Predicted model as a PDB file, atoms N, CA, C, CB and O in Angstrom, pLDDT in the B-factor column:
MODEL        1                                                                  
ATOM      1  N   UNK A   1       8.736   0.223  47.771  1.00 67.00           N  
ATOM      2  CA  UNK A   1       9.400  -1.313  47.153  1.00 67.00           C  
ATOM      3  C   UNK A   1      10.531  -1.904  47.285  1.00 67.00           C  
ATOM      4  CB  UNK A   1       9.497  -1.407  45.946  1.00 67.00           C  
ATOM      5  O   UNK A   1      10.956  -2.915  47.843  1.00 67.00           O  
ATOM      6  N   UNK A   2      11.212  -0.468  46.209  1.00 75.00           N  
ATOM      7  CA  UNK A   2      12.803  -1.117  46.116  1.00 75.00           C  
ATOM      8  C   UNK A   2      13.475  -0.075  46.929  1.00 75.00           C  
ATOM      9  CB  UNK A   2      13.594  -1.259  44.402  1.00 75.00           C  
ATOM     10  O   UNK A   2      13.112   1.100  46.865  1.00 75.00           O  
ATOM     11  N   UNK A   3      14.660  -0.561  47.865  1.00 81.00           N  
ATOM     12  CA  UNK A   3      15.754   0.698  48.571  1.00 81.00           C  
ATOM     13  C   UNK A   3      16.372   1.645  46.941  1.00 81.00           C  
ATOM     14  CB  UNK A   3      17.626  -0.392  49.703  1.00 81.00           C  
ATOM     15  O   UNK A   3      16.127   1.425  45.755  1.00 81.00           O  
ATOM     16  N   UNK A   4      17.150   2.611  47.560  1.00 79.00           N  
ATOM     17  CA  UNK A   4      17.747   3.681  46.357  1.00 79.00           C  
ATOM     18  C   UNK A   4      18.774   2.905  45.714  1.00 79.00           C  
ATOM     19  CB  UNK A   4      18.475   5.205  46.931  1.00 79.00           C  
ATOM     20  O   UNK A   4      19.108   3.143  44.554  1.00 79.00           O  
ATOM     21  N   UNK A   5      19.371   1.849  46.509  1.00 80.00           N  
ATOM     22  CA  UNK A   5      20.762   0.712  46.491  1.00 80.00           C  
ATOM     23  C   UNK A   5      20.425  -0.471  45.695  1.00 80.00           C  
ATOM     24  CB  UNK A   5      21.219   0.056  48.094  1.00 80.00           C  
ATOM     25  O   UNK A   5      21.214  -1.399  45.512  1.00 80.00           O  
ATOM     26  N   UNK A   6      19.291  -0.419  45.247  1.00 82.00           N  
ATOM     27  CA  UNK A   6      18.892  -1.908  44.876  1.00 82.00           C  
ATOM     28  C   UNK A   6      19.267  -1.562  43.322  1.00 82.00           C  
ATOM     29  CB  UNK A   6      17.040  -2.498  45.259  1.00 82.00           C  
ATOM     30  O   UNK A   6      18.778  -0.476  43.012  1.00 82.00           O  
ATOM     31  N   UNK A   7      20.103  -2.264  42.105  1.00 81.00           N  
ATOM     32  CA  UNK A   7      20.245  -1.999  40.975  1.00 81.00           C  
ATOM     33  C   UNK A   7      19.659  -2.835  40.019  1.00 81.00           C  
ATOM     34  CB  UNK A   7      21.341  -1.861  40.828  1.00 81.00           C  
ATOM     35  O   UNK A   7      18.945  -2.288  39.178  1.00 81.00           O  
ATOM     36  N   UNK A   8      19.807  -4.013  39.974  1.00 78.00           N  
ATOM     37  CA  UNK A   8      19.020  -4.889  38.842  1.00 78.00           C  
ATOM     38  C   UNK A   8      17.810  -4.770  38.217  1.00 78.00           C  
ATOM     39  CB  UNK A   8      18.831  -5.962  39.209  1.00 78.00           C  
ATOM     40  O   UNK A   8      16.756  -4.958  38.824  1.00 78.00           O  
ATOM     41  N   UNK A   9      17.847  -4.568  37.422  1.00 78.00           N  
ATOM     42  CA  UNK A   9      16.505  -4.456  36.633  1.00 78.00           C  
ATOM     43  C   UNK A   9      15.662  -2.870  36.710  1.00 78.00           C  
ATOM     44  CB  UNK A   9      15.464  -5.698  37.329  1.00 78.00           C  
ATOM     45  O   UNK A   9      14.512  -2.622  36.349  1.00 78.00           O  
ATOM     46  N   UNK A  10      16.739  -1.894  37.342  1.00 79.00           N  
ATOM     47  CA  UNK A  10      16.443  -0.784  37.126  1.00 79.00           C  
ATOM     48  C   UNK A  10      16.590   0.261  35.807  1.00 79.00           C  
ATOM     49  CB  UNK A  10      16.917  -0.474  37.991  1.00 79.00           C  
ATOM     50  O   UNK A  10      17.773   0.601  35.810  1.00 79.00           O  
ATOM     51  N   UNK A  11      16.003   0.815  34.857  1.00 82.00           N  
ATOM     52  CA  UNK A  11      16.639   1.830  33.928  1.00 82.00           C  
ATOM     53  C   UNK A  11      17.351   2.752  34.974  1.00 82.00           C  
ATOM     54  CB  UNK A  11      15.499   2.681  32.915  1.00 82.00           C  
ATOM     55  O   UNK A  11      17.176   3.036  36.159  1.00 82.00           O  
ATOM     56  N   UNK A  12      18.460   3.171  33.734  1.00 82.00           N  
ATOM     57  CA  UNK A  12      19.264   4.169  34.529  1.00 82.00           C  
ATOM     58  C   UNK A  12      20.407   3.379  35.632  1.00 82.00           C  
ATOM     59  CB  UNK A  12      18.094   5.151  35.420  1.00 82.00           C  
ATOM     60  O   UNK A  12      21.533   3.872  35.691  1.00 82.00           O  
ATOM     61  N   UNK A  13      20.174   2.483  36.261  1.00 81.00           N  
ATOM     62  CA  UNK A  13      21.066   1.851  37.423  1.00 81.00           C  
ATOM     63  C   UNK A  13      21.946   1.120  36.229  1.00 81.00           C  
ATOM     64  CB  UNK A  13      20.161   0.669  38.785  1.00 81.00           C  
ATOM     65  O   UNK A  13      21.210   0.418  35.535  1.00 81.00           O  
ATOM     66  N   UNK A  14      22.884   1.107  35.943  1.00 83.00           N  
ATOM     67  CA  UNK A  14      23.952  -0.435  35.402  1.00 83.00           C  
ATOM     68  C   UNK A  14      24.552  -0.765  36.852  1.00 83.00           C  
ATOM     69  CB  UNK A  14      25.641  -0.040  33.976  1.00 83.00           C  
ATOM     70  O   UNK A  14      24.381  -0.245  37.954  1.00 83.00           O  
ATOM     71  N   UNK A  15      25.512  -2.103  36.290  1.00 82.00           N  
ATOM     72  CA  UNK A  15      25.939  -2.983  36.852  1.00 82.00           C  
ATOM     73  C   UNK A  15      27.152  -1.637  37.420  1.00 82.00           C  
ATOM     74  CB  UNK A  15      26.258  -4.466  35.907  1.00 82.00           C  
ATOM     75  O   UNK A  15      26.929  -1.270  38.575  1.00 82.00           O  
ATOM     76  N   UNK A  16      28.135  -1.054  36.839  1.00 88.00           N  
ATOM     77  CA  UNK A  16      29.060  -0.289  36.699  1.00 88.00           C  
ATOM     78  C   UNK A  16      28.311   0.795  38.443  1.00 88.00           C  
ATOM     79  CB  UNK A  16      29.125   0.439  34.758  1.00 88.00           C  
ATOM     80  O   UNK A  16      29.008   0.799  39.458  1.00 88.00           O  
ATOM     81  N   UNK A  17      27.339   1.328  38.429  1.00 88.00           N  
ATOM     82  CA  UNK A  17      26.734   2.216  39.209  1.00 88.00           C  
ATOM     83  C   UNK A  17      26.821   1.513  40.862  1.00 88.00           C  
ATOM     84  CB  UNK A  17      25.168   2.478  38.556  1.00 88.00           C  
ATOM     85  O   UNK A  17      27.082   2.069  41.929  1.00 88.00           O  
ATOM     86  N   UNK A  18      26.442  -0.124  40.514  1.00 87.00           N  
ATOM     87  CA  UNK A  18      26.526  -0.897  41.766  1.00 87.00           C  
ATOM     88  C   UNK A  18      28.056  -0.989  42.490  1.00 87.00           C  
ATOM     89  CB  UNK A  18      26.005  -2.367  41.401  1.00 87.00           C  
ATOM     90  O   UNK A  18      28.419  -0.982  43.667  1.00 87.00           O  
ATOM     91  N   UNK A  19      28.647  -1.062  41.420  1.00 89.00           N  
ATOM     92  CA  UNK A  19      30.139  -1.488  41.772  1.00 89.00           C  
ATOM     93  C   UNK A  19      30.922  -0.063  42.260  1.00 89.00           C  
ATOM     94  CB  UNK A  19      30.977  -2.237  40.275  1.00 89.00           C  
ATOM     95  O   UNK A  19      31.469   0.001  43.361  1.00 89.00           O  
ATOM     96  N   UNK A  20      30.909   0.896  41.451  1.00 92.00           N  
ATOM     97  CA  UNK A  20      31.411   2.350  41.841  1.00 92.00           C  
ATOM     98  C   UNK A  20      30.625   2.220  43.766  1.00 92.00           C  
ATOM     99  CB  UNK A  20      30.461   3.987  40.395  1.00 92.00           C  
ATOM    100  O   UNK A  20      31.397   2.092  44.716  1.00 92.00           O  
ATOM    101  N   UNK A  21      29.253   2.279  43.952  1.00 90.00           N  
ATOM    102  CA  UNK A  21      29.093   2.382  45.140  1.00 90.00           C  
ATOM    103  C   UNK A  21      29.543   1.653  46.041  1.00 90.00           C  
ATOM    104  CB  UNK A  21      28.201   2.441  45.287  1.00 90.00           C  
ATOM    105  O   UNK A  21      29.858   2.174  47.111  1.00 90.00           O  
ATOM    106  N   UNK A  22      29.711   0.049  45.810  1.00 90.00           N  
ATOM    107  CA  UNK A  22      30.556  -0.804  46.431  1.00 90.00           C  
ATOM    108  C   UNK A  22      31.965  -0.472  46.957  1.00 90.00           C  
ATOM    109  CB  UNK A  22      30.655  -1.719  45.634  1.00 90.00           C  
ATOM    110  O   UNK A  22      32.407  -0.512  48.106  1.00 90.00           O  
ATOM    111  N   UNK A  23      32.565  -0.120  45.742  1.00 93.00           N  
ATOM    112  CA  UNK A  23      33.497   0.648  46.064  1.00 93.00           C  
ATOM    113  C   UNK A  23      33.744   2.102  47.140  1.00 93.00           C  
ATOM    114  CB  UNK A  23      33.685   0.835  44.986  1.00 93.00           C  
ATOM    115  O   UNK A  23      34.558   2.363  48.025  1.00 93.00           O  
ATOM    116  N   UNK A  24      32.808   2.693  46.645  1.00 94.00           N  
ATOM    117  CA  UNK A  24      32.870   3.907  47.680  1.00 94.00           C  
ATOM    118  C   UNK A  24      32.820   3.760  49.370  1.00 94.00           C  
ATOM    119  CB  UNK A  24      31.647   4.767  47.324  1.00 94.00           C  
ATOM    120  O   UNK A  24      33.303   4.323  50.352  1.00 94.00           O  
ATOM    121  N   UNK A  25      31.869   2.572  49.038  1.00 92.00           N  
ATOM    122  CA  UNK A  25      31.476   1.799  50.473  1.00 92.00           C  
ATOM    123  C   UNK A  25      32.253   1.515  51.333  1.00 92.00           C  
ATOM    124  CB  UNK A  25      30.982   0.669  50.408  1.00 92.00           C  
ATOM    125  O   UNK A  25      32.076   1.819  52.513  1.00 92.00           O  
ATOM    126  N   UNK A  26      33.401   0.784  50.831  1.00 93.00           N  
ATOM    127  CA  UNK A  26      34.680   0.182  51.150  1.00 93.00           C  
ATOM    128  C   UNK A  26      35.723   1.045  51.533  1.00 93.00           C  
ATOM    129  CB  UNK A  26      35.137  -0.535  50.114  1.00 93.00           C  
ATOM    130  O   UNK A  26      36.222   0.921  52.651  1.00 93.00           O  
ATOM    131  N   UNK A  27      36.170   2.028  50.632  1.00 95.00           N  
ATOM    132  CA  UNK A  27      37.125   3.237  50.635  1.00 95.00           C  
ATOM    133  C   UNK A  27      37.114   3.699  51.817  1.00 95.00           C  
ATOM    134  CB  UNK A  27      36.842   4.333  49.733  1.00 95.00           C  
ATOM    135  O   UNK A  27      38.015   3.660  52.655  1.00 95.00           O  
ATOM    136  N   UNK A  28      35.434   4.423  51.933  1.00 96.00           N  
ATOM    137  CA  UNK A  28      35.352   5.200  53.320  1.00 96.00           C  
ATOM    138  C   UNK A  28      35.689   4.304  54.310  1.00 96.00           C  
ATOM    139  CB  UNK A  28      33.952   5.808  53.683  1.00 96.00           C  
ATOM    140  O   UNK A  28      36.655   4.546  55.032  1.00 96.00           O  
ATOM    141  N   UNK A  29      34.849   3.023  54.489  1.00 95.00           N  
ATOM    142  CA  UNK A  29      34.995   2.769  55.702  1.00 95.00           C  
ATOM    143  C   UNK A  29      36.469   2.536  56.291  1.00 95.00           C  
ATOM    144  CB  UNK A  29      34.203   1.759  55.874  1.00 95.00           C  
ATOM    145  O   UNK A  29      36.755   2.776  57.465  1.00 95.00           O  
ATOM    146  N   UNK A  30      37.708   1.855  54.983  1.00 94.00           N  
ATOM    147  CA  UNK A  30      38.955   1.600  55.098  1.00 94.00           C  
ATOM    148  C   UNK A  30      39.287   2.857  55.717  1.00 94.00           C  
ATOM    149  CB  UNK A  30      39.658   1.203  53.865  1.00 94.00           C  
ATOM    150  O   UNK A  30      39.909   2.828  56.779  1.00 94.00           O  
ATOM    151  N   UNK A  31      38.814   4.446  54.970  1.00 97.00           N  
ATOM    152  CA  UNK A  31      39.361   5.377  55.382  1.00 97.00           C  
ATOM    153  C   UNK A  31      39.149   5.992  57.095  1.00 97.00           C  
ATOM    154  CB  UNK A  31      39.007   6.170  54.379  1.00 97.00           C  
ATOM    155  O   UNK A  31      39.751   6.912  57.649  1.00 97.00           O  
ATOM    156  N   UNK A  32      38.241   5.235  57.541  1.00 97.00           N  
ATOM    157  CA  UNK A  32      37.714   5.444  58.849  1.00 97.00           C  
ATOM    158  C   UNK A  32      37.874   4.623  60.066  1.00 97.00           C  
ATOM    159  CB  UNK A  32      36.554   5.510  58.700  1.00 97.00           C  
ATOM    160  O   UNK A  32      37.453   4.811  61.208  1.00 97.00           O  
ATOM    161  N   UNK A  33      38.656   3.564  59.502  1.00 97.00           N  
ATOM    162  CA  UNK A  33      39.398   2.759  59.718  1.00 97.00           C  
ATOM    163  C   UNK A  33      38.484   1.655  60.684  1.00 97.00           C  
ATOM    164  CB  UNK A  33      40.628   3.431  60.224  1.00 97.00           C  
ATOM    165  O   UNK A  33      38.771   1.143  61.766  1.00 97.00           O  
ATOM    166  N   UNK A  34      37.361   1.528  59.890  1.00 96.00           N  
ATOM    167  CA  UNK A  34      36.211   0.665  60.078  1.00 96.00           C  
ATOM    168  C   UNK A  34      36.166  -0.602  58.904  1.00 96.00           C  
ATOM    169  CB  UNK A  34      34.854   1.651  59.993  1.00 96.00           C  
ATOM    170  O   UNK A  34      36.852  -0.542  57.884  1.00 96.00           O  
ATOM    171  N   UNK A  35      35.326  -1.660  59.189  1.00 92.00           N  
ATOM    172  CA  UNK A  35      35.303  -2.719  58.682  1.00 92.00           C  
ATOM    173  C   UNK A  35      34.147  -2.735  57.055  1.00 92.00           C  
ATOM    174  CB  UNK A  35      34.915  -3.632  59.987  1.00 92.00           C  
ATOM    175  O   UNK A  35      33.314  -1.841  57.201  1.00 92.00           O  
ATOM    176  N   UNK A  36      33.997  -3.278  56.058  1.00 90.00           N  
ATOM    177  CA  UNK A  36      33.245  -3.005  55.697  1.00 90.00           C  
ATOM    178  C   UNK A  36      32.540  -4.510  55.074  1.00 90.00           C  
ATOM    179  CB  UNK A  36      33.614  -1.913  55.057  1.00 90.00           C  
ATOM    180  O   UNK A  36      33.288  -5.168  54.350  1.00 90.00           O  
ATOM    181  N   UNK A  37      31.323  -4.990  55.300  1.00 89.00           N  
ATOM    182  CA  UNK A  37      31.085  -6.539  54.667  1.00 89.00           C  
ATOM    183  C   UNK A  37      30.245  -6.336  53.706  1.00 89.00           C  
ATOM    184  CB  UNK A  37      30.462  -7.706  55.613  1.00 89.00           C  
ATOM    185  O   UNK A  37      29.722  -5.289  53.324  1.00 89.00           O  
ATOM    186  N   UNK A  38      30.086  -8.048  53.112  1.00 87.00           N  
ATOM    187  CA  UNK A  38      29.123  -7.916  52.173  1.00 87.00           C  
ATOM    188  C   UNK A  38      28.620  -9.300  51.577  1.00 87.00           C  
ATOM    189  CB  UNK A  38      29.650  -7.034  51.147  1.00 87.00           C  
ATOM    190  O   UNK A  38      29.243 -10.243  51.089  1.00 87.00           O  
ATOM    191  N   UNK A  39      27.404  -9.102  51.771  1.00 85.00           N  
ATOM    192  CA  UNK A  39      26.742 -10.394  51.913  1.00 85.00           C  
ATOM    193  C   UNK A  39      26.206 -10.344  50.413  1.00 85.00           C  
ATOM    194  CB  UNK A  39      25.531 -10.533  53.227  1.00 85.00           C  
ATOM    195  O   UNK A  39      25.524  -9.399  50.017  1.00 85.00           O  
ATOM    196  N   UNK A  40      26.466 -11.142  49.816  1.00 81.00           N  
ATOM    197  CA  UNK A  40      25.856 -11.545  48.442  1.00 81.00           C  
ATOM    198  C   UNK A  40      25.023 -12.511  48.043  1.00 81.00           C  
ATOM    199  CB  UNK A  40      26.639 -11.775  47.729  1.00 81.00           C  
ATOM    200  O   UNK A  40      25.530 -13.562  47.649  1.00 81.00           O  
ATOM    201  N   UNK A  41      23.584 -12.368  48.059  1.00 76.00           N  
ATOM    202  CA  UNK A  41      22.954 -13.810  47.524  1.00 76.00           C  
ATOM    203  C   UNK A  41      22.577 -13.810  46.618  1.00 76.00           C  
ATOM    204  CB  UNK A  41      22.039 -14.414  48.026  1.00 76.00           C  
ATOM    205  O   UNK A  41      22.171 -12.836  45.983  1.00 76.00           O  
ATOM    206  N   UNK A  42      22.613 -15.143  46.240  1.00 71.00           N  
ATOM    207  CA  UNK A  42      21.379 -15.654  44.587  1.00 71.00           C  
ATOM    208  C   UNK A  42      19.775 -16.350  45.037  1.00 71.00           C  
ATOM    209  CB  UNK A  42      22.349 -17.436  43.381  1.00 71.00           C  
ATOM    210  O   UNK A  42      19.447 -17.470  45.427  1.00 71.00           O  
ATOM    211  N   UNK A  43      19.012 -15.089  44.765  1.00 70.00           N  
ATOM    212  CA  UNK A  43      17.511 -15.429  45.548  1.00 70.00           C  
ATOM    213  C   UNK A  43      16.818 -15.834  44.040  1.00 70.00           C  
ATOM    214  CB  UNK A  43      16.550 -13.767  46.590  1.00 70.00           C  
ATOM    215  O   UNK A  43      15.641 -16.172  44.164  1.00 70.00           O  
ATOM    216  N   UNK A  44      17.240 -15.856  42.892  1.00 71.00           N  
ATOM    217  CA  UNK A  44      16.644 -16.583  41.775  1.00 71.00           C  
ATOM    218  C   UNK A  44      15.560 -17.155  41.887  1.00 71.00           C  
ATOM    219  CB  UNK A  44      17.311 -17.432  41.341  1.00 71.00           C  
ATOM    220  O   UNK A  44      14.528 -16.784  41.327  1.00 71.00           O  
ATOM    221  N   UNK A  45      15.681 -18.264  42.730  1.00 72.00           N  
ATOM    222  CA  UNK A  45      14.803 -19.164  43.654  1.00 72.00           C  
ATOM    223  C   UNK A  45      13.882 -18.956  44.486  1.00 72.00           C  
ATOM    224  CB  UNK A  45      15.350 -19.719  44.318  1.00 72.00           C  
ATOM    225  O   UNK A  45      12.907 -19.669  44.726  1.00 72.00           O  
ATOM    226  N   UNK A  46      14.172 -17.993  44.931  1.00 69.00           N  
ATOM    227  CA  UNK A  46      13.285 -17.710  46.496  1.00 69.00           C  
ATOM    228  C   UNK A  46      11.961 -17.411  46.458  1.00 69.00           C  
ATOM    229  CB  UNK A  46      13.776 -16.484  47.342  1.00 69.00           C  
ATOM    230  O   UNK A  46      11.142 -17.780  47.300  1.00 69.00           O  
ATOM    231  N   UNK A  47      11.744 -16.774  45.532  1.00 69.00           N  
ATOM    232  CA  UNK A  47      10.143 -16.480  45.442  1.00 69.00           C  
ATOM    233  C   UNK A  47       9.156 -17.026  44.439  1.00 69.00           C  
ATOM    234  CB  UNK A  47       9.968 -15.134  45.254  1.00 69.00           C  
ATOM    235  O   UNK A  47       8.224 -16.415  43.914  1.00 69.00           O  
ATOM    236  N   UNK A  48       9.650 -18.730  44.201  1.00 73.00           N  
ATOM    237  CA  UNK A  48       8.602 -19.056  42.890  1.00 73.00           C  
ATOM    238  C   UNK A  48       7.343 -19.098  42.863  1.00 73.00           C  
ATOM    239  CB  UNK A  48       8.716 -20.163  42.374  1.00 73.00           C  
ATOM    240  O   UNK A  48       6.991 -19.261  41.695  1.00 73.00           O  
ATOM    241  N   UNK A  49       6.354 -19.027  43.652  1.00 78.00           N  
ATOM    242  CA  UNK A  49       5.463 -18.908  43.809  1.00 78.00           C  
ATOM    243  C   UNK A  49       4.733 -17.409  43.471  1.00 78.00           C  
ATOM    244  CB  UNK A  49       5.513 -19.407  44.809  1.00 78.00           C  
ATOM    245  O   UNK A  49       3.529 -17.293  43.703  1.00 78.00           O  
ATOM    246  N   UNK A  50       5.235 -16.665  43.108  1.00 80.00           N  
ATOM    247  CA  UNK A  50       4.997 -15.258  43.765  1.00 80.00           C  
ATOM    248  C   UNK A  50       3.719 -15.107  41.879  1.00 80.00           C  
ATOM    249  CB  UNK A  50       7.157 -13.790  44.132  1.00 80.00           C  
ATOM    250  O   UNK A  50       3.532 -15.759  40.852  1.00 80.00           O  
ATOM    251  N   UNK A  51       3.397 -14.261  42.304  1.00 85.00           N  
ATOM    252  CA  UNK A  51       2.448 -13.638  40.821  1.00 85.00           C  
ATOM    253  C   UNK A  51       2.498 -12.671  40.437  1.00 85.00           C  
ATOM    254  CB  UNK A  51       1.187 -13.552  40.739  1.00 85.00           C  
ATOM    255  O   UNK A  51       2.126 -11.593  40.900  1.00 85.00           O  
ATOM    256  N   UNK A  52       3.227 -13.087  39.039  1.00 84.00           N  
ATOM    257  CA  UNK A  52       4.008 -12.213  37.630  1.00 84.00           C  
ATOM    258  C   UNK A  52       2.976 -10.653  37.970  1.00 84.00           C  
ATOM    259  CB  UNK A  52       3.555 -13.253  35.410  1.00 84.00           C  
ATOM    260  O   UNK A  52       3.029  -9.568  38.550  1.00 84.00           O  
ATOM    261  N   UNK A  53       1.983 -11.611  37.037  1.00 89.00           N  
ATOM    262  CA  UNK A  53       1.385  -9.747  37.124  1.00 89.00           C  
ATOM    263  C   UNK A  53       0.932  -8.955  38.248  1.00 89.00           C  
ATOM    264  CB  UNK A  53       0.110  -9.486  36.350  1.00 89.00           C  
ATOM    265  O   UNK A  53       1.035  -7.729  38.253  1.00 89.00           O  
ATOM    266  N   UNK A  54       0.412  -9.652  39.240  1.00 87.00           N  
ATOM    267  CA  UNK A  54       0.711  -8.648  40.802  1.00 87.00           C  
ATOM    268  C   UNK A  54       1.921  -8.032  40.547  1.00 87.00           C  
ATOM    269  CB  UNK A  54       0.935  -9.556  42.429  1.00 87.00           C  
ATOM    270  O   UNK A  54       1.770  -6.868  40.176  1.00 87.00           O  
ATOM    271  N   UNK A  55       2.999  -8.380  40.610  1.00 84.00           N  
ATOM    272  CA  UNK A  55       4.079  -8.059  41.204  1.00 84.00           C  
ATOM    273  C   UNK A  55       4.826  -6.824  40.099  1.00 84.00           C  
ATOM    274  CB  UNK A  55       4.923  -9.498  41.501  1.00 84.00           C  
ATOM    275  O   UNK A  55       5.610  -5.933  40.426  1.00 84.00           O  
ATOM    276  N   UNK A  56       4.105  -7.230  38.279  1.00 87.00           N  
ATOM    277  CA  UNK A  56       4.500  -6.607  37.317  1.00 87.00           C  
ATOM    278  C   UNK A  56       4.008  -5.021  37.831  1.00 87.00           C  
ATOM    279  CB  UNK A  56       3.914  -7.268  35.949  1.00 87.00           C  
ATOM    280  O   UNK A  56       4.747  -4.086  38.138  1.00 87.00           O  
ATOM    281  N   UNK A  57       2.030  -5.074  37.806  1.00 90.00           N  
ATOM    282  CA  UNK A  57       1.313  -3.988  38.394  1.00 90.00           C  
ATOM    283  C   UNK A  57       2.042  -2.862  39.370  1.00 90.00           C  
ATOM    284  CB  UNK A  57       0.280  -4.636  39.130  1.00 90.00           C  
ATOM    285  O   UNK A  57       2.233  -1.668  39.142  1.00 90.00           O  
ATOM    286  N   UNK A  58       2.469  -3.855  40.834  1.00 87.00           N  
ATOM    287  CA  UNK A  58       3.193  -2.445  41.517  1.00 87.00           C  
ATOM    288  C   UNK A  58       4.021  -2.309  41.244  1.00 87.00           C  
ATOM    289  CB  UNK A  58       3.435  -2.164  42.676  1.00 87.00           C  
ATOM    290  O   UNK A  58       4.037  -1.103  40.995  1.00 87.00           O  
ATOM    291  N   UNK A  59       5.286  -2.826  40.973  1.00 83.00           N  
ATOM    292  CA  UNK A  59       6.411  -2.577  40.035  1.00 83.00           C  
ATOM    293  C   UNK A  59       5.942  -1.208  39.140  1.00 83.00           C  
ATOM    294  CB  UNK A  59       6.685  -4.019  39.021  1.00 83.00           C  
ATOM    295  O   UNK A  59       6.338  -0.121  39.561  1.00 83.00           O  
ATOM    296  N   UNK A  60       5.221  -1.240  38.083  1.00 89.00           N  
ATOM    297  CA  UNK A  60       4.417  -0.395  37.039  1.00 89.00           C  
ATOM    298  C   UNK A  60       4.142   1.420  38.363  1.00 89.00           C  
ATOM    299  CB  UNK A  60       2.354  -1.684  36.446  1.00 89.00           C  
ATOM    300  O   UNK A  60       4.693   2.520  38.321  1.00 89.00           O  
ATOM    301  N   UNK A  61       3.157   0.895  39.231  1.00 89.00           N  
ATOM    302  CA  UNK A  61       2.828   1.716  40.326  1.00 89.00           C  
ATOM    303  C   UNK A  61       4.213   2.688  40.919  1.00 89.00           C  
ATOM    304  CB  UNK A  61       2.230   0.659  41.476  1.00 89.00           C  
ATOM    305  O   UNK A  61       4.224   3.912  41.052  1.00 89.00           O  
ATOM    306  N   UNK A  62       5.067   1.952  41.143  1.00 83.00           N  
ATOM    307  CA  UNK A  62       6.123   2.784  41.772  1.00 83.00           C  
ATOM    308  C   UNK A  62       6.917   3.476  40.583  1.00 83.00           C  
ATOM    309  CB  UNK A  62       7.124   1.860  42.731  1.00 83.00           C  
ATOM    310  O   UNK A  62       7.576   4.496  40.782  1.00 83.00           O  
ATOM    311  N   UNK A  63       6.856   3.091  39.788  1.00 82.00           N  
ATOM    312  CA  UNK A  63       7.822   3.905  38.817  1.00 82.00           C  
ATOM    313  C   UNK A  63       8.982   3.155  38.096  1.00 82.00           C  
ATOM    314  CB  UNK A  63       8.510   5.024  39.627  1.00 82.00           C  
ATOM    315  O   UNK A  63       9.843   3.648  37.367  1.00 82.00           O  
ATOM    316  N   UNK A  64       8.758   1.422  38.583  1.00 75.00           N  
ATOM    317  CA  UNK A  64      10.279   0.952  38.373  1.00 75.00           C  
ATOM    318  C   UNK A  64       9.728  -0.199  36.757  1.00 75.00           C  
ATOM    319  CB  UNK A  64      11.139  -0.193  40.297  1.00 75.00           C  
ATOM    320  O   UNK A  64      10.576  -0.848  36.144  1.00 75.00           O  
TER     321      UNK A  64                                                      
ENDMDL                                                                          
END                                                                             
């Protein structure tokens, strides 16, 4: 359900881990004469009608 590079609300995945991944990705692109782009979205209100118990159940099933 969640990709391995999703850091929000996951045990063992801190903000510093996401910043490290971002920094490494940008530096790697620069070293290879490429461009790195970032799209950051605030999706707090994106799913106002989600059934919270259903979501929690599925997150538990996959170990999140």
